[in-house]
C-alpha positions as CSV (number, residue, x, y, z in Angstrom):
1,M,32.2,-61.1,40.3
2,R,30.5,-58.6,38.2
3,F,32.4,-56.1,36.0
4,T,31.2,-52.5,36.1
5,P,32.6,-50.1,33.6
6,L,34.2,-47.0,35.1
7,R,32.2,-43.9,34.8
8,R,33.6,-41.1,32.9
9,V,33.8,-37.9,34.9
10,R,32.6,-34.9,33.0
11,G,34.0,-31.4,33.6
12,F,36.4,-28.8,32.4
13,T,40.0,-29.4,31.8
14,L,42.6,-26.9,32.9
15,I,43.2,-25.9,29.3
16,E,39.5,-25.3,28.6
17,M,39.3,-23.1,31.7
18,M,42.4,-21.1,30.7
19,I,41.0,-20.5,27.2
20,T,37.8,-19.2,28.7
21,V,39.6,-16.9,31.1
22,A,41.8,-15.6,28.2
23,I,38.7,-14.9,26.1
24,A,37.0,-13.1,29.0
25,A,40.2,-11.0,29.6
26,I,40.3,-10.0,26.0
27,L,36.7,-8.9,26.0
28,V,37.2,-6.9,29.2
29,A,40.3,-5.2,27.8
30,I,38.3,-4.1,24.8
31,A,35.0,-3.2,26.5
32,L,36.2,-1.4,29.6
33,P,38.0,1.5,27.8
34,N,35.0,1.9,25.4
35,Y,32.6,2.0,28.3
36,T,34.7,4.5,30.2
37,E,34.8,6.8,27.1
38,Y,31.1,6.4,26.7
39,V,30.5,7.5,30.3
40,R,32.8,10.5,29.9
41,R,31.1,11.5,26.6
42,G,27.8,11.4,28.5
43,A,29.2,13.6,31.2
44,R,30.6,16.0,28.6
45,S,27.1,16.2,27.1
46,E,25.8,17.2,30.5
47,A,28.5,19.9,30.8
48,R,27.6,21.3,27.4
49,A,24.0,21.5,28.4
50,G,25.0,23.2,31.7
51,L,27.1,25.7,29.9
52,L,24.2,26.6,27.5
53,Q,21.8,26.8,30.4
54,A,24.2,29.2,32.3
55,A,24.6,31.3,29.1
56,Q,20.9,31.6,28.8
57,W,20.7,32.8,32.4
58,M,23.4,35.4,31.6
59,E,21.5,36.6,28.5
60,R,18.2,36.9,30.5
61,A,20.0,38.8,33.3
62,A,21.6,41.1,30.7
63,T,18.3,41.7,29.1
64,A,16.8,42.7,32.5
65,N,19.8,44.8,33.7
66,G,21.5,46.1,30.5
67,V,24.8,44.4,31.4
68,Y,26.0,40.8,32.2
69,P,26.1,40.1,35.9
70,L,29.5,39.8,37.6
71,T,30.9,36.6,39.1
72,A,29.4,37.2,42.6
73,A,25.8,37.2,41.2
74,F,26.2,33.8,39.4
75,P,23.7,31.4,41.0
76,A,25.0,28.4,42.9
77,N,22.6,26.0,41.3
78,L,24.2,26.6,37.9
79,Q,27.8,26.1,39.3
80,R,27.6,22.4,39.9
81,L,26.1,19.7,37.6
82,Q,23.8,17.0,39.0
83,S,26.3,14.2,38.2
84,G,29.1,16.1,40.0
85,R,31.5,15.4,37.1
86,Y,31.8,19.1,36.2
87,T,31.7,22.5,37.9
88,I,30.8,25.6,36.0
89,A,32.5,29.0,36.7
90,L,31.8,32.4,35.4
91,E,34.7,34.6,34.5
92,S,33.8,38.2,34.2
93,P,36.5,40.7,33.2
94,T,37.3,43.0,36.0
95,G,39.8,45.3,34.3
96,G,39.1,48.3,32.0
97,T,36.7,51.1,32.7
98,E,33.5,50.8,34.5
99,A,31.7,51.0,31.2
100,D,33.6,47.9,29.9
101,R,32.5,45.7,32.8
102,G,29.5,43.5,32.3
103,R,29.9,43.6,28.5
104,T,31.5,40.1,28.2
105,F,31.7,36.8,30.0
106,T,33.3,33.4,29.7
107,L,31.8,30.2,31.2
108,T,34.1,27.3,32.0
109,A,33.1,23.8,32.8
110,T,36.0,22.1,34.7
111,P,36.0,18.3,35.0
112,Q,35.9,16.8,38.6
113,G,36.5,13.4,40.0
114,A,36.6,10.5,37.5
115,Q,36.1,13.0,34.6
116,V,39.5,14.7,35.3
117,G,41.3,12.5,32.7
118,D,38.9,13.5,29.9
119,K,40.7,14.3,26.6
120,C,38.6,17.5,26.1
121,G,39.7,19.1,29.4
122,N,37.9,22.3,30.3
123,L,35.0,23.3,28.1
124,T,34.5,27.1,27.6
125,L,31.7,29.2,26.2
126,T,31.9,33.0,25.7
127,H,29.3,35.7,25.3
128,T,29.7,35.5,21.5
129,G,28.9,31.8,21.5
130,A,32.5,30.8,20.8
131,R,33.2,27.3,22.0
132,D,36.6,26.0,23.0
133,R,38.3,23.3,25.1
134,S,41.7,23.0,26.8
135,G,42.4,19.3,26.0
136,T,43.9,17.4,23.1
137,E,40.7,16.5,21.3
138,T,39.4,18.8,18.6
139,V,36.7,21.4,19.4
140,Q,34.3,19.8,17.0
141,N,34.6,16.4,18.7
142,C,34.3,17.9,22.2
143,W,31.2,20.0,21.4
144,N,29.4,17.9,18.8
145,R,29.7,14.3,20.2
């Protein structure tokens, strides 16, 4: 009779597998919120660009007509961004005298879909170039990052 040594089976033990899963869970817990914020920041950048583009359109229209156009004349292609994460609305004052109308405007970018939980909230831009937000983050962080 011949003696053959037992082969040693190679593989992962349960503890090794649990350590690997724990490390992967920690990495996901750190990376996922950072990635989500990165995507939201990119969408905010697109909203800022859309607001500035709409403000340029308003200035060109005011140069041609002498007053800013009212809400009804705001073009549809400027109202929704390509990503669909923001919509842009024109708020023209309707009160006051006829002479006061068309002298000011406020553009507002409202988050949509996955962007709704953004810490900057609505972004606004006025005819004077004043920039604001409705969220908890500072104006500087919302408009410069």
